[in-house]
PyMOL Python script that loads the backbone (N, CA, C, O; Angstrom):
from pymol import cmd

cmd.read_pdbstr("""\
ATOM      1  N   THR A   1      43.729 -29.966  35.673  1.00  0.00           N
ATOM      2  CA  THR A   1      44.724 -29.156  34.968  1.00  0.00           C
ATOM      3  C   THR A   1      44.959 -27.859  35.726  1.00  0.00           C
ATOM      4  O   THR A   1      44.023 -27.262  36.257  1.00  0.00           O
ATOM      5  N   PRO A   2      46.196 -27.434  35.774  1.00  0.00           N
ATOM      6  CA  PRO A   2      46.476 -26.167  36.471  1.00  0.00           C
ATOM      7  C   PRO A   2      45.861 -24.989  35.725  1.00  0.00           C
ATOM      8  O   PRO A   2      45.828 -24.963  34.495  1.00  0.00           O
ATOM      9  N   SER A   3      45.378 -24.024  36.485  1.00  0.00           N
ATOM     10  CA  SER A   3      44.764 -22.860  35.843  1.00  0.00           C
ATOM     11  C   SER A   3      45.852 -21.976  35.245  1.00  0.00           C
ATOM     12  O   SER A   3      46.997 -21.976  35.697  1.00  0.00           O
ATOM     13  N   ALA A   4      45.470 -21.233  34.231  1.00  0.00           N
ATOM     14  CA  ALA A   4      46.424 -20.358  33.551  1.00  0.00           C
ATOM     15  C   ALA A   4      46.858 -19.234  34.493  1.00  0.00           C
ATOM     16  O   ALA A   4      46.077 -18.752  35.313  1.00  0.00           O
ATOM     17  N   PHE A   5      48.111 -18.835  34.358  1.00  0.00           N
ATOM     18  CA  PHE A   5      48.641 -17.738  35.165  1.00  0.00           C
ATOM     19  C   PHE A   5      47.984 -16.431  34.766  1.00  0.00           C
ATOM     20  O   PHE A   5      47.824 -16.151  33.578  1.00  0.00           O
ATOM     21  N   SER A   6      47.604 -15.629  35.748  1.00  0.00           N
ATOM     22  CA  SER A   6      47.007 -14.309  35.495  1.00  0.00           C
ATOM     23  C   SER A   6      47.731 -13.261  36.329  1.00  0.00           C
ATOM     24  O   SER A   6      47.602 -13.224  37.553  1.00  0.00           O
ATOM     25  N   PHE A   7      48.489 -12.413  35.652  1.00  0.00           N
ATOM     26  CA  PHE A   7      49.189 -11.289  36.292  1.00  0.00           C
ATOM     27  C   PHE A   7      48.187 -10.487  37.122  1.00  0.00           C
ATOM     28  O   PHE A   7      48.444 -10.164  38.282  1.00  0.00           O
ATOM     29  N   TYR A   8      47.050 -10.173  36.519  1.00  0.00           N
ATOM     30  CA  TYR A   8      45.991  -9.378  37.145  1.00  0.00           C
ATOM     31  C   TYR A   8      45.508 -10.029  38.440  1.00  0.00           C
ATOM     32  O   TYR A   8      45.501  -9.393  39.494  1.00  0.00           O
ATOM     33  N   HIS A   9      45.107 -11.295  38.360  1.00  0.00           N
ATOM     34  CA  HIS A   9      44.553 -11.967  39.539  1.00  0.00           C
ATOM     35  C   HIS A   9      45.596 -12.195  40.625  1.00  0.00           C
ATOM     36  O   HIS A   9      45.273 -12.149  41.812  1.00  0.00           O
ATOM     37  N   GLU A  10      46.836 -12.438  40.234  1.00  0.00           N
ATOM     38  CA  GLU A  10      47.896 -12.608  41.236  1.00  0.00           C
ATOM     39  C   GLU A  10      48.096 -11.318  42.036  1.00  0.00           C
ATOM     40  O   GLU A  10      48.264 -11.359  43.255  1.00  0.00           O
ATOM     41  N   LEU A  11      48.079 -10.175  41.348  1.00  0.00           N
ATOM     42  CA  LEU A  11      48.235  -8.895  42.049  1.00  0.00           C
ATOM     43  C   LEU A  11      47.036  -8.631  42.956  1.00  0.00           C
ATOM     44  O   LEU A  11      47.202  -8.135  44.070  1.00  0.00           O
ATOM     45  N   LEU A  12      45.836  -8.956  42.492  1.00  0.00           N
ATOM     46  CA  LEU A  12      44.643  -8.769  43.333  1.00  0.00           C
ATOM     47  C   LEU A  12      44.724  -9.632  44.590  1.00  0.00           C
ATOM     48  O   LEU A  12      44.370  -9.180  45.679  1.00  0.00           O
ATOM     49  N   LYS A  13      45.186 -10.868  44.443  1.00  0.00           N
ATOM     50  CA  LYS A  13      45.325 -11.773  45.598  1.00  0.00           C
ATOM     51  C   LYS A  13      46.272 -11.195  46.643  1.00  0.00           C
ATOM     52  O   LYS A  13      46.137 -11.479  47.833  1.00  0.00           O
ATOM     53  N   LEU A  14      47.230 -10.384  46.200  1.00  0.00           N
ATOM     54  CA  LEU A  14      48.205  -9.790  47.106  1.00  0.00           C
ATOM     55  C   LEU A  14      47.700  -8.481  47.720  1.00  0.00           C
ATOM     56  O   LEU A  14      48.413  -7.835  48.487  1.00  0.00           O
ATOM     57  N   GLY A  15      46.463  -8.095  47.376  1.00  0.00           N
ATOM     58  CA  GLY A  15      45.873  -6.915  47.984  1.00  0.00           C
ATOM     59  C   GLY A  15      45.935  -5.658  47.130  1.00  0.00           C
ATOM     60  O   GLY A  15      45.641  -4.566  47.618  1.00  0.00           O
ATOM     61  N   ALA A  16      46.311  -5.792  45.874  1.00  0.00           N
ATOM     62  CA  ALA A  16      46.380  -4.626  44.993  1.00  0.00           C
ATOM     63  C   ALA A  16      44.969  -4.148  44.646  1.00  0.00           C
ATOM     64  O   ALA A  16      44.037  -4.945  44.535  1.00  0.00           O
ATOM     65  N   GLU A  17      44.833  -2.840  44.479  1.00  0.00           N
ATOM     66  CA  GLU A  17      43.542  -2.258  44.101  1.00  0.00           C
ATOM     67  C   GLU A  17      43.277  -2.531  42.628  1.00  0.00           C
ATOM     68  O   GLU A  17      44.166  -2.391  41.788  1.00  0.00           O
ATOM     69  N   LYS A  18      42.026  -2.929  42.320  1.00  0.00           N
ATOM     70  CA  LYS A  18      41.663  -3.296  40.947  1.00  0.00           C
ATOM     71  C   LYS A  18      42.004  -2.214  39.933  1.00  0.00           C
ATOM     72  O   LYS A  18      42.571  -2.508  38.881  1.00  0.00           O
ATOM     73  N   GLN A  19      41.665  -0.964  40.239  1.00  0.00           N
ATOM     74  CA  GLN A  19      41.887   0.117  39.286  1.00  0.00           C
ATOM     75  C   GLN A  19      43.379   0.319  39.008  1.00  0.00           C
ATOM     76  O   GLN A  19      43.776   0.542  37.865  1.00  0.00           O
ATOM     77  N   LEU A  20      44.198   0.242  40.053  1.00  0.00           N
ATOM     78  CA  LEU A  20      45.645   0.401  39.865  1.00  0.00           C
ATOM     79  C   LEU A  20      46.223  -0.728  39.017  1.00  0.00           C
ATOM     80  O   LEU A  20      47.074  -0.500  38.157  1.00  0.00           O
ATOM     81  N   VAL A  21      45.753  -1.943  39.267  1.00  0.00           N
ATOM     82  CA  VAL A  21      46.237  -3.084  38.481  1.00  0.00           C
ATOM     83  C   VAL A  21      45.824  -2.915  37.024  1.00  0.00           C
ATOM     84  O   VAL A  21      46.645  -3.099  36.126  1.00  0.00           O
ATOM     85  N   SER A  22      44.578  -2.573  36.783  1.00  0.00           N
ATOM     86  CA  SER A  22      44.095  -2.375  35.409  1.00  0.00           C
ATOM     87  C   SER A  22      44.885  -1.288  34.702  1.00  0.00           C
ATOM     88  O   SER A  22      45.291  -1.450  33.551  1.00  0.00           O
ATOM     89  N   ASP A  23      45.099  -0.176  35.400  1.00  0.00           N
ATOM     90  CA  ASP A  23      45.838   0.937  34.808  1.00  0.00           C
ATOM     91  C   ASP A  23      47.277   0.541  34.502  1.00  0.00           C
ATOM     92  O   ASP A  23      47.803   0.874  33.440  1.00  0.00           O
ATOM     93  N   TRP A  24      47.915  -0.171  35.433  1.00  0.00           N
ATOM     94  CA  TRP A  24      49.308  -0.556  35.223  1.00  0.00           C
ATOM     95  C   TRP A  24      49.430  -1.572  34.094  1.00  0.00           C
ATOM     96  O   TRP A  24      50.380  -1.524  33.312  1.00  0.00           O
ATOM     97  N   LEU A  25      48.475  -2.487  34.007  1.00  0.00           N
ATOM     98  CA  LEU A  25      48.515  -3.458  32.913  1.00  0.00           C
ATOM     99  C   LEU A  25      48.318  -2.764  31.570  1.00  0.00           C
ATOM    100  O   LEU A  25      48.851  -3.219  30.557  1.00  0.00           O
ATOM    101  N   ALA A  26      47.563  -1.671  31.547  1.00  0.00           N
ATOM    102  CA  ALA A  26      47.415  -0.882  30.315  1.00  0.00           C
ATOM    103  C   ALA A  26      48.753  -0.250  29.930  1.00  0.00           C
ATOM    104  O   ALA A  26      49.119  -0.225  28.755  1.00  0.00           O
ATOM    105  N   VAL A  27      49.479   0.261  30.926  1.00  0.00           N
ATOM    106  CA  VAL A  27      50.811   0.823  30.673  1.00  0.00           C
ATOM    107  C   VAL A  27      51.719  -0.266  30.096  1.00  0.00           C
ATOM    108  O   VAL A  27      52.412  -0.047  29.102  1.00  0.00           O
ATOM    109  N   ARG A  28      51.705  -1.435  30.729  1.00  0.00           N
ATOM    110  CA  ARG A  28      52.553  -2.544  30.269  1.00  0.00           C
ATOM    111  C   ARG A  28      52.182  -2.969  28.848  1.00  0.00           C
ATOM    112  O   ARG A  28      53.056  -3.271  28.035  1.00  0.00           O
ATOM    113  N   LYS A  29      50.885  -2.990  28.557  1.00  0.00           N
ATOM    114  CA  LYS A  29      50.429  -3.375  27.215  1.00  0.00           C
ATOM    115  C   LYS A  29      50.920  -2.368  26.172  1.00  0.00           C
ATOM    116  O   LYS A  29      51.384  -2.758  25.100  1.00  0.00           O
ATOM    117  N   ASN A  30      50.817  -1.086  26.485  1.00  0.00           N
ATOM    118  CA  ASN A  30      51.283  -0.047  25.566  1.00  0.00           C
ATOM    119  C   ASN A  30      52.770  -0.154  25.293  1.00  0.00           C
ATOM    120  O   ASN A  30      53.242   0.228  24.222  1.00  0.00           O
ATOM    121  N   LYS A  31      53.510  -0.676  26.268  1.00  0.00           N
ATOM    122  CA  LYS A  31      54.960  -0.840  26.107  1.00  0.00           C
ATOM    123  C   LYS A  31      55.311  -2.219  25.533  1.00  0.00           C
ATOM    124  O   LYS A  31      56.480  -2.574  25.388  1.00  0.00           O
ATOM    125  N   LYS A  32      54.262  -2.978  25.213  1.00  0.00           N
ATOM    126  CA  LYS A  32      54.420  -4.328  24.644  1.00  0.00           C
ATOM    127  C   LYS A  32      55.226  -5.257  25.563  1.00  0.00           C
ATOM    128  O   LYS A  32      56.066  -6.029  25.102  1.00  0.00           O
ATOM    129  N   LEU A  33      54.957  -5.165  26.857  1.00  0.00           N
ATOM    130  CA  LEU A  33      55.620  -6.022  27.838  1.00  0.00           C
ATOM    131  C   LEU A  33      54.758  -7.257  28.104  1.00  0.00           C
ATOM    132  O   LEU A  33      53.531  -7.170  28.134  1.00  0.00           O
ATOM    133  N   THR A  34      55.395  -8.379  28.292  1.00  0.00           N
ATOM    134  CA  THR A  34      54.688  -9.633  28.523  1.00  0.00           C
ATOM    135  C   THR A  34      54.453  -9.828  30.019  1.00  0.00           C
ATOM    136  O   THR A  34      55.358  -9.625  30.828  1.00  0.00           O
ATOM    137  N   ASN A  35      53.240 -10.220  30.377  1.00  0.00           N
ATOM    138  CA  ASN A  35      52.876 -10.414  31.780  1.00  0.00           C
ATOM    139  C   ASN A  35      53.075 -11.871  32.183  1.00  0.00           C
ATOM    140  O   ASN A  35      52.128 -12.657  32.221  1.00  0.00           O
ATOM    141  N   THR A  36      54.319 -12.212  32.482  1.00  0.00           N
ATOM    142  CA  THR A  36      54.680 -13.581  32.849  1.00  0.00           C
ATOM    143  C   THR A  36      54.864 -13.721  34.357  1.00  0.00           C
ATOM    144  O   THR A  36      54.958 -12.731  35.082  1.00  0.00           O
ATOM    145  N   GLN A  37      54.912 -14.949  34.804  1.00  0.00           N
ATOM    146  CA  GLN A  37      55.187 -15.227  36.221  1.00  0.00           C
ATOM    147  C   GLN A  37      56.555 -14.663  36.611  1.00  0.00           C
ATOM    148  O   GLN A  37      56.710 -14.107  37.698  1.00  0.00           O
ATOM    149  N   THR A  38      57.534 -14.805  35.734  1.00  0.00           N
ATOM    150  CA  THR A  38      58.883 -14.300  35.996  1.00  0.00           C
ATOM    151  C   THR A  38      58.875 -12.779  36.158  1.00  0.00           C
ATOM    152  O   THR A  38      59.507 -12.243  37.069  1.00  0.00           O
ATOM    153  N   ALA A  39      58.158 -12.090  35.273  1.00  0.00           N
ATOM    154  CA  ALA A  39      58.066 -10.625  35.354  1.00  0.00           C
ATOM    155  C   ALA A  39      57.401 -10.207  36.662  1.00  0.00           C
ATOM    156  O   ALA A  39      57.839  -9.255  37.309  1.00  0.00           O
ATOM    157  N   LEU A  40      56.341 -10.920  37.050  1.00  0.00           N
ATOM    158  CA  LEU A  40      55.650 -10.602  38.303  1.00  0.00           C
ATOM    159  C   LEU A  40      56.575 -10.841  39.494  1.00  0.00           C
ATOM    160  O   LEU A  40      56.634 -10.015  40.405  1.00  0.00           O
ATOM    161  N   ASN A  41      57.290 -11.953  39.495  1.00  0.00           N
ATOM    162  CA  ASN A  41      58.199 -12.261  40.601  1.00  0.00           C
ATOM    163  C   ASN A  41      59.259 -11.176  40.766  1.00  0.00           C
ATOM    164  O   ASN A  41      59.558 -10.765  41.887  1.00  0.00           O
ATOM    165  N   LYS A  42      59.826 -10.711  39.654  1.00  0.00           N
ATOM    166  CA  LYS A  42      60.844  -9.656  39.705  1.00  0.00           C
ATOM    167  C   LYS A  42      60.245  -8.367  40.253  1.00  0.00           C
ATOM    168  O   LYS A  42      60.853  -7.701  41.090  1.00  0.00           O
ATOM    169  N   PHE A  43      59.054  -8.019  39.780  1.00  0.00           N
ATOM    170  CA  PHE A  43      58.362  -6.822  40.252  1.00  0.00           C
ATOM    171  C   PHE A  43      58.121  -6.902  41.763  1.00  0.00           C
ATOM    172  O   PHE A  43      58.415  -5.955  42.492  1.00  0.00           O
ATOM    173  N   LEU A  44      57.590  -8.025  42.227  1.00  0.00           N
ATOM    174  CA  LEU A  44      57.272  -8.179  43.653  1.00  0.00           C
ATOM    175  C   LEU A  44      58.535  -8.146  44.518  1.00  0.00           C
ATOM    176  O   LEU A  44      58.512  -7.615  45.628  1.00  0.00           O
ATOM    177  N   LYS A  45      59.614  -8.700  44.023  1.00  0.00           N
ATOM    178  CA  LYS A  45      60.886  -8.666  44.759  1.00  0.00           C
ATOM    179  C   LYS A  45      61.352  -7.216  44.916  1.00  0.00           C
ATOM    180  O   LYS A  45      61.808  -6.823  45.990  1.00  0.00           O
ATOM    181  N   GLN A  46      61.238  -6.433  43.858  1.00  0.00           N
ATOM    182  CA  GLN A  46      61.644  -5.027  43.915  1.00  0.00           C
ATOM    183  C   GLN A  46      60.717  -4.220  44.842  1.00  0.00           C
ATOM    184  O   GLN A  46      61.180  -3.319  45.543  1.00  0.00           O
ATOM    185  N   VAL A  47      59.433  -4.533  44.847  1.00  0.00           N
ATOM    186  CA  VAL A  47      58.499  -3.875  45.773  1.00  0.00           C
ATOM    187  C   VAL A  47      58.932  -4.166  47.204  1.00  0.00           C
ATOM    188  O   VAL A  47      58.973  -3.267  48.043  1.00  0.00           O
ATOM    189  N   GLU A  48      59.253  -5.423  47.474  1.00  0.00           N
ATOM    190  CA  GLU A  48      59.689  -5.827  48.813  1.00  0.00           C
ATOM    191  C   GLU A  48      60.958  -5.075  49.226  1.00  0.00           C
ATOM    192  O   GLU A  48      61.046  -4.581  50.350  1.00  0.00           O
ATOM    193  N   ILE A  49      61.927  -4.989  48.336  1.00  0.00           N
ATOM    194  CA  ILE A  49      63.189  -4.294  48.618  1.00  0.00           C
ATOM    195  C   ILE A  49      62.943  -2.812  48.899  1.00  0.00           C
ATOM    196  O   ILE A  49      63.626  -2.213  49.730  1.00  0.00           O
ATOM    197  N   SER A  50      61.975  -2.229  48.212  1.00  0.00           N
ATOM    198  CA  SER A  50      61.728  -0.789  48.322  1.00  0.00           C
ATOM    199  C   SER A  50      61.144  -0.372  49.675  1.00  0.00           C
ATOM    200  O   SER A  50      61.266   0.786  50.075  1.00  0.00           O
ATOM    201  N   ASN A  51      60.511  -1.312  50.375  1.00  0.00           N
ATOM    202  CA  ASN A  51      59.817  -1.024  51.634  1.00  0.00           C
ATOM    203  C   ASN A  51      58.611  -0.111  51.469  1.00  0.00           C
ATOM    204  O   ASN A  51      58.174   0.515  52.435  1.00  0.00           O
ATOM    205  N   TYR A  52      58.072  -0.026  50.267  1.00  0.00           N
ATOM    206  CA  TYR A  52      56.827   0.702  50.029  1.00  0.00           C
ATOM    207  C   TYR A  52      55.719  -0.310  49.807  1.00  0.00           C
ATOM    208  O   TYR A  52      55.980  -1.462  49.459  1.00  0.00           O
ATOM    209  N   GLY A  53      54.493   0.118  50.008  1.00  0.00           N
ATOM    210  CA  GLY A  53      53.359  -0.771  49.815  1.00  0.00           C
ATOM    211  C   GLY A  53      53.109  -1.058  48.344  1.00  0.00           C
ATOM    212  O   GLY A  53      53.473  -0.264  47.476  1.00  0.00           O
ATOM    213  N   LEU A  54      52.487  -2.194  48.071  1.00  0.00           N
ATOM    214  CA  LEU A  54      52.198  -2.612  46.709  1.00  0.00           C
ATOM    215  C   LEU A  54      51.375  -1.559  45.964  1.00  0.00           C
ATOM    216  O   LEU A  54      51.706  -1.199  44.834  1.00  0.00           O
ATOM    217  N   ASN A  55      50.313  -1.068  46.585  1.00  0.00           N
ATOM    218  CA  ASN A  55      49.467  -0.078  45.913  1.00  0.00           C
ATOM    219  C   ASN A  55      50.196   1.242  45.684  1.00  0.00           C
ATOM    220  O   ASN A  55      49.981   1.909  44.672  1.00  0.00           O
ATOM    221  N   GLU A  56      51.042   1.609  46.611  1.00  0.00           N
ATOM    222  CA  GLU A  56      51.828   2.833  46.461  1.00  0.00           C
ATOM    223  C   GLU A  56      52.774   2.723  45.261  1.00  0.00           C
ATOM    224  O   GLU A  56      52.927   3.669  44.489  1.00  0.00           O
ATOM    225  N   VAL A  57      53.403   1.559  45.121  1.00  0.00           N
ATOM    226  CA  VAL A  57      54.303   1.332  43.993  1.00  0.00           C
ATOM    227  C   VAL A  57      53.519   1.301  42.686  1.00  0.00           C
ATOM    228  O   VAL A  57      53.934   1.900  41.695  1.00  0.00           O
ATOM    229  N   LEU A  58      52.386   0.602  42.685  1.00  0.00           N
ATOM    230  CA  LEU A  58      51.571   0.535  41.467  1.00  0.00           C
ATOM    231  C   LEU A  58      51.119   1.930  41.038  1.00  0.00           C
ATOM    232  O   LEU A  58      51.143   2.259  39.852  1.00  0.00           O
ATOM    233  N   GLU A  59      50.709   2.743  42.004  1.00  0.00           N
ATOM    234  CA  GLU A  59      50.258   4.101  41.688  1.00  0.00           C
ATOM    235  C   GLU A  59      51.383   4.909  41.038  1.00  0.00           C
ATOM    236  O   GLU A  59      51.156   5.633  40.068  1.00  0.00           O
ATOM    237  N   LYS A  60      52.590   4.780  41.575  1.00  0.00           N
ATOM    238  CA  LYS A  60      53.726   5.516  41.019  1.00  0.00           C
ATOM    239  C   LYS A  60      54.082   4.983  39.628  1.00  0.00           C
ATOM    240  O   LYS A  60      54.436   5.758  38.740  1.00  0.00           O
ATOM    241  N   CYS A  61      53.990   3.677  39.440  1.00  0.00           N
ATOM    242  CA  CYS A  61      54.271   3.088  38.123  1.00  0.00           C
ATOM    243  C   CYS A  61      53.295   3.622  37.075  1.00  0.00           C
ATOM    244  O   CYS A  61      53.693   3.924  35.950  1.00  0.00           O
ATOM    245  N   VAL A  62      52.031   3.736  37.440  1.00  0.00           N
ATOM    246  CA  VAL A  62      51.025   4.266  36.514  1.00  0.00           C
ATOM    247  C   VAL A  62      51.303   5.742  36.248  1.00  0.00           C
ATOM    248  O   VAL A  62      51.305   6.189  35.101  1.00  0.00           O
ATOM    249  N   GLU A  63      51.535   6.484  37.313  1.00  0.00           N
ATOM    250  CA  GLU A  63      51.762   7.934  37.210  1.00  0.00           C
ATOM    251  C   GLU A  63      52.965   8.253  36.311  1.00  0.00           C
ATOM    252  O   GLU A  63      52.929   9.198  35.523  1.00  0.00           O
ATOM    253  N   LYS A  64      54.029   7.451  36.444  1.00  0.00           N
ATOM    254  CA  LYS A  64      55.261   7.701  35.699  1.00  0.00           C
ATOM    255  C   LYS A  64      55.337   6.891  34.400  1.00  0.00           C
ATOM    256  O   LYS A  64      56.334   6.968  33.681  1.00  0.00           O
ATOM    257  N   SER A  65      54.287   6.116  34.094  1.00  0.00           N
ATOM    258  CA  SER A  65      54.261   5.223  32.923  1.00  0.00           C
ATOM    259  C   SER A  65      55.428   4.251  32.922  1.00  0.00           C
ATOM    260  O   SER A  65      56.055   4.012  31.890  1.00  0.00           O
ATOM    261  N   TRP A  66      55.711   3.690  34.100  1.00  0.00           N
ATOM    262  CA  TRP A  66      56.750   2.683  34.227  1.00  0.00           C
ATOM    263  C   TRP A  66      56.139   1.316  33.954  1.00  0.00           C
ATOM    264  O   TRP A  66      55.150   0.944  34.586  1.00  0.00           O
ATOM    265  N   GLY A  67      56.711   0.569  33.028  1.00  0.00           N
ATOM    266  CA  GLY A  67      56.240  -0.779  32.739  1.00  0.00           C
ATOM    267  C   GLY A  67      56.733  -1.785  33.759  1.00  0.00           C
ATOM    268  O   GLY A  67      56.170  -2.872  33.892  1.00  0.00           O
ATOM    269  N   GLY A  68      57.771  -1.430  34.471  1.00  0.00           N
ATOM    270  CA  GLY A  68      58.344  -2.276  35.513  1.00  0.00           C
ATOM    271  C   GLY A  68      58.705  -1.409  36.699  1.00  0.00           C
ATOM    272  O   GLY A  68      58.282  -0.257  36.797  1.00  0.00           O
ATOM    273  N   PHE A  69      59.490  -1.974  37.598  1.00  0.00           N
ATOM    274  CA  PHE A  69      59.853  -1.222  38.790  1.00  0.00           C
ATOM    275  C   PHE A  69      61.175  -1.724  39.348  1.00  0.00           C
ATOM    276  O   PHE A  69      61.407  -2.929  39.448  1.00  0.00           O
ATOM    277  N   GLU A  70      62.025  -0.795  39.704  1.00  0.00           N
ATOM    278  CA  GLU A  70      63.275  -1.090  40.411  1.00  0.00           C
ATOM    279  C   GLU A  70      63.261  -0.288  41.710  1.00  0.00           C
ATOM    280  O   GLU A  70      62.973   0.909  41.690  1.00  0.00           O
ATOM    281  N   ALA A  71      63.563  -0.920  42.823  1.00  0.00           N
ATOM    282  CA  ALA A  71      63.540  -0.252  44.124  1.00  0.00           C
ATOM    283  C   ALA A  71      64.406   1.002  44.132  1.00  0.00           C
ATOM    284  O   ALA A  71      64.054   1.994  44.771  1.00  0.00           O
ATOM    285  N   ASP A  72      65.527   0.965  43.432  1.00  0.00           N
ATOM    286  CA  ASP A  72      66.440   2.108  43.397  1.00  0.00           C
ATOM    287  C   ASP A  72      65.805   3.350  42.786  1.00  0.00           C
ATOM    288  O   ASP A  72      66.227   4.466  43.088  1.00  0.00           O
ATOM    289  N   TRP A  73      64.801   3.179  41.933  1.00  0.00           N
ATOM    290  CA  TRP A  73      64.158   4.334  41.306  1.00  0.00           C
ATOM    291  C   TRP A  73      63.554   5.251  42.358  1.00  0.00           C
ATOM    292  O   TRP A  73      63.587   6.474  42.218  1.00  0.00           O
ATOM    293  N   TYR A  74      63.002   4.661  43.409  1.00  0.00           N
ATOM    294  CA  TYR A  74      62.443   5.469  44.495  1.00  0.00           C
ATOM    295  C   TYR A  74      63.545   6.271  45.169  1.00  0.00           C
ATOM    296  O   TYR A  74      63.423   7.478  45.381  1.00  0.00           O
ATOM    297  N   LYS A  75      64.622   5.570  45.499  1.00  0.00           N
ATOM    298  CA  LYS A  75      65.703   6.197  46.252  1.00  0.00           C
ATOM    299  C   LYS A  75      66.370   7.314  45.460  1.00  0.00           C
ATOM    300  O   LYS A  75      66.614   8.396  45.994  1.00  0.00           O
ATOM    301  N   LYS A  76      66.665   7.059  44.194  1.00  0.00           N
ATOM    302  CA  LYS A  76      67.415   8.022  43.393  1.00  0.00           C
ATOM    303  C   LYS A  76      66.578   9.212  42.942  1.00  0.00           C
ATOM    304  O   LYS A  76      67.026  10.355  43.038  1.00  0.00           O
ATOM    305  N   ASN A  77      65.373   8.958  42.455  1.00  0.00           N
ATOM    306  CA  ASN A  77      64.614  10.002  41.768  1.00  0.00           C
ATOM    307  C   ASN A  77      63.414  10.547  42.521  1.00  0.00           C
ATOM    308  O   ASN A  77      62.947  11.649  42.231  1.00  0.00           O
ATOM    309  N   ASN A  78      62.916   9.800  43.472  1.00  0.00           N
ATOM    310  CA  ASN A  78      61.621  10.178  44.015  1.00  0.00           C
ATOM    311  C   ASN A  78      61.544  10.205  45.526  1.00  0.00           C
ATOM    312  O   ASN A  78      60.441  10.181  46.073  1.00  0.00           O
ATOM    313  N   SER A  79      62.656  10.254  46.220  1.00  0.00           N
ATOM    314  CA  SER A  79      62.594  10.170  47.675  1.00  0.00           C
ATOM    315  C   SER A  79      61.757  11.301  48.265  1.00  0.00           C
ATOM    316  O   SER A  79      60.971  11.061  49.182  1.00  0.00           O
ATOM    317  N   ASP A  80      61.903  12.521  47.765  1.00  0.00           N
ATOM    318  CA  ASP A  80      61.101  13.634  48.280  1.00  0.00           C
ATOM    319  C   ASP A  80      59.630  13.417  47.982  1.00  0.00           C
ATOM    320  O   ASP A  80      58.772  13.618  48.842  1.00  0.00           O
ATOM    321  N   ASP A  81      59.349  13.005  46.757  1.00  0.00           N
ATOM    322  CA  ASP A  81      57.984  12.733  46.321  1.00  0.00           C
ATOM    323  C   ASP A  81      57.319  11.704  47.229  1.00  0.00           C
ATOM    324  O   ASP A  81      56.191  11.898  47.682  1.00  0.00           O
ATOM    325  N   PHE A  82      58.031  10.605  47.490  1.00  0.00           N
ATOM    326  CA  PHE A  82      57.451   9.532  48.268  1.00  0.00           C
ATOM    327  C   PHE A  82      57.274   9.927  49.724  1.00  0.00           C
ATOM    328  O   PHE A  82      56.280   9.552  50.346  1.00  0.00           O
ATOM    329  N   GLN A  83      58.205  10.666  50.271  1.00  0.00           N
ATOM    330  CA  GLN A  83      58.057  11.112  51.654  1.00  0.00           C
ATOM    331  C   GLN A  83      56.821  11.999  51.782  1.00  0.00           C
ATOM    332  O   GLN A  83      56.059  11.870  52.741  1.00  0.00           O
ATOM    333  N   ARG A  84      56.625  12.885  50.832  1.00  0.00           N
ATOM    334  CA  ARG A  84      55.443  13.746  50.846  1.00  0.00           C
ATOM    335  C   ARG A  84      54.179  12.906  50.771  1.00  0.00           C
ATOM    336  O   ARG A  84      53.232  13.137  51.522  1.00  0.00           O
ATOM    337  N   ASN A  85      54.161  11.932  49.869  1.00  0.00           N
ATOM    338  CA  ASN A  85      52.982  11.089  49.697  1.00  0.00           C
ATOM    339  C   ASN A  85      52.696  10.260  50.939  1.00  0.00           C
ATOM    340  O   ASN A  85      51.534  10.026  51.272  1.00  0.00           O
ATOM    341  N   ARG A  86      53.717   9.823  51.611  1.00  0.00           N
ATOM    342  CA  ARG A  86      53.519   8.987  52.796  1.00  0.00           C
ATOM    343  C   ARG A  86      52.946   9.807  53.957  1.00  0.00           C
ATOM    344  O   ARG A  86      52.202   9.279  54.784  1.00  0.00           O
ATOM    345  N   SER A  87      53.289  11.082  54.016  1.00  0.00           N
ATOM    346  CA  SER A  87      52.799  11.873  55.136  1.00  0.00           C
ATOM    347  C   SER A  87      51.400  12.443  54.870  1.00  0.00           C
ATOM    348  O   SER A  87      50.749  12.939  55.789  1.00  0.00           O
ATOM    349  N   THR A  88      50.947  12.375  53.641  1.00  0.00           N
ATOM    350  CA  THR A  88      49.606  12.869  53.300  1.00  0.00           C
ATOM    351  C   THR A  88      48.824  11.798  52.582  1.00  0.00           C
ATOM    352  O   THR A  88      48.539  11.895  51.388  1.00  0.00           O
ATOM    353  N   THR A  89      48.477  10.754  53.352  1.00  0.00           N
ATOM    354  CA  THR A  89      47.811   9.613  52.728  1.00  0.00           C
ATOM    355  C   THR A  89      46.325   9.865  52.515  1.00  0.00           C
ATOM    356  O   THR A  89      45.723   9.250  51.635  1.00  0.00           O
ATOM    357  N   LYS A  90      45.728  10.739  53.285  1.00  0.00           N
ATOM    358  CA  LYS A  90      44.285  10.989  53.121  1.00  0.00           C
ATOM    359  C   LYS A  90      44.061  12.170  52.183  1.00  0.00           C
ATOM    360  O   LYS A  90      44.725  13.204  52.264  1.00  0.00           O
ATOM    361  N   VAL A  91      43.110  11.972  51.303  1.00  0.00           N
ATOM    362  CA  VAL A  91      42.740  13.034  50.374  1.00  0.00           C
ATOM    363  C   VAL A  91      41.296  13.406  50.673  1.00  0.00           C
ATOM    364  O   VAL A  91      40.427  12.538  50.761  1.00  0.00           O
ATOM    365  N   THR A  92      41.049  14.690  50.828  1.00  0.00           N
ATOM    366  CA  THR A  92      39.673  15.106  51.075  1.00  0.00           C
ATOM    367  C   THR A  92      39.223  16.030  49.955  1.00  0.00           C
ATOM    368  O   THR A  92      40.037  16.730  49.353  1.00  0.00           O
ATOM    369  N   MET A  93      37.958  16.030  49.686  1.00  0.00           N
ATOM    370  CA  MET A  93      37.406  16.858  48.612  1.00  0.00           C
ATOM    371  C   MET A  93      37.173  18.289  49.065  1.00  0.00           C
ATOM    372  O   MET A  93      36.943  19.172  48.239  1.00  0.00           O
ATOM    373  N   PHE A  94      37.231  18.523  50.356  1.00  0.00           N
ATOM    374  CA  PHE A  94      36.837  19.839  50.881  1.00  0.00           C
ATOM    375  C   PHE A  94      37.993  20.635  51.441  1.00  0.00           C
ATOM    376  O   PHE A  94      37.791  21.577  52.207  1.00  0.00           O
ATOM    377  N   GLY A  95      39.222  20.256  51.058  1.00  0.00           N
ATOM    378  CA  GLY A  95      40.355  21.079  51.397  1.00  0.00           C
ATOM    379  C   GLY A  95      41.028  20.751  52.674  1.00  0.00           C
ATOM    380  O   GLY A  95      42.005  21.404  53.042  1.00  0.00           O
TER     381      GLY A  95
END
""", "prot")
cmd.dss("prot")
cmd.show_as("cartoon", "prot")
cmd.util.cbc("prot")
cmd.orient("prot")
């Protein structure tokens, strides 16, 4: 029998960080969104169109409490934000 679809495990297989996936699924749950294969496919297509990494998109979705993602959201509302984040990928505790 085919195994049940898991939004969580599918994202992990694609290289998503566990904490980001857990956090984003919590956002989706709070918004009463269903985690279907179709929803995942649409999300992944938009990630691909955006030209940003999966974890980068997931982090922004959690930060902004977005239950889904549209590539245009980056372009219209967050281009400065994302450019800044891309140029400062390392975070250090000591300044």
